[in-house]
C-alpha positions in Angstrom: 0.0 0.0 0.0 2.8 2.4 0.8 4.3 2.0 -2.7 0.9 2.7 -4.2 0.4 5.9 -2.1 4.0 7.0 -3.0 3.3 6.5 -6.7 0.0 8.4 -6.6 1.6 11.2 -4.7 4.4 11.5 -7.3 1.7 11.6 -10.0 -0.1 14.4 -8.1 3.2 16.3 -7.8 3.4 16.6 -11.6 0.2 18.6 -11.5 -2.1 15.8 -12.6 -5.6 16.3 -11.1 -8.2 13.8 -12.6 -11.8 14.6 -12.5 -12.8 10.9 -13.1 -10.9 7.7 -12.3 -11.5 4.1 -13.1 -10.4 1.4 -10.6 -10.6 -1.8 -12.8 -10.2 -4.9 -10.7 -11.2 -3.0 -7.6 -11.3 -6.1 -5.4 -11.9 -4.5 -2.0 -11.2 -0.9 -3.1 -7.7 -0.4 -1.6 -6.5 1.6 -4.7 -9.7 3.6 -4.8 -9.3 4.5 -1.1 -5.7 5.7 -1.6 -6.6 7.6 -4.7 -9.6 9.3 -3.0 -7.3 10.6 -0.3 -4.7 11.9 -2.7 -7.2 13.2 -5.3 -10.2 14.1 -3.1 -12.0 15.8 -6.0 -11.9 12.8 -8.3 -15.0 10.7 -9.0 -14.0 7.0 -8.8 -15.8 4.2 -10.6 -14.8 0.8 -9.1 -15.2 -2.2 -11.4 -14.8 -5.7 -10.0 -15.7 -9.0 -11.7 -16.0 -11.0 -8.5 -19.7 -10.8 -7.6 -19.0 -11.7 -3.9 -17.2 -8.3 -3.6 -20.2 -6.3 -4.7 -21.7 -5.8 -1.2 -18.3 -4.7 0.3 -17.7 -2.2 -2.5 -21.2 -0.8 -2.2 -20.8 -0.3 1.5 -17.5 1.4 0.9 -19.2 3.7 -1.6 -22.0 4.5 0.8 -19.5 5.2 3.6 -17.4 7.5 1.3 -20.5 9.3 0.0 -21.8 10.0 3.5 -18.4 11.1 4.8 -17.4 13.5 2.0 -20.7 15.1 1.1 
């Protein structure tokens, strides 16, 4: 996770500020969580093929929506 945060931070330092982001292969949303902290204004769409992860990702989405709005 630390390498992921460091990489996203370096990207931000270049001036990149995405308005929309795709997390393909979201699994449990770890990348999306890190990206949402580093790029708080980005809208993230998480895509995950494993149906058993749907409830977890929906709860994560609901938590983020209630926390940041």
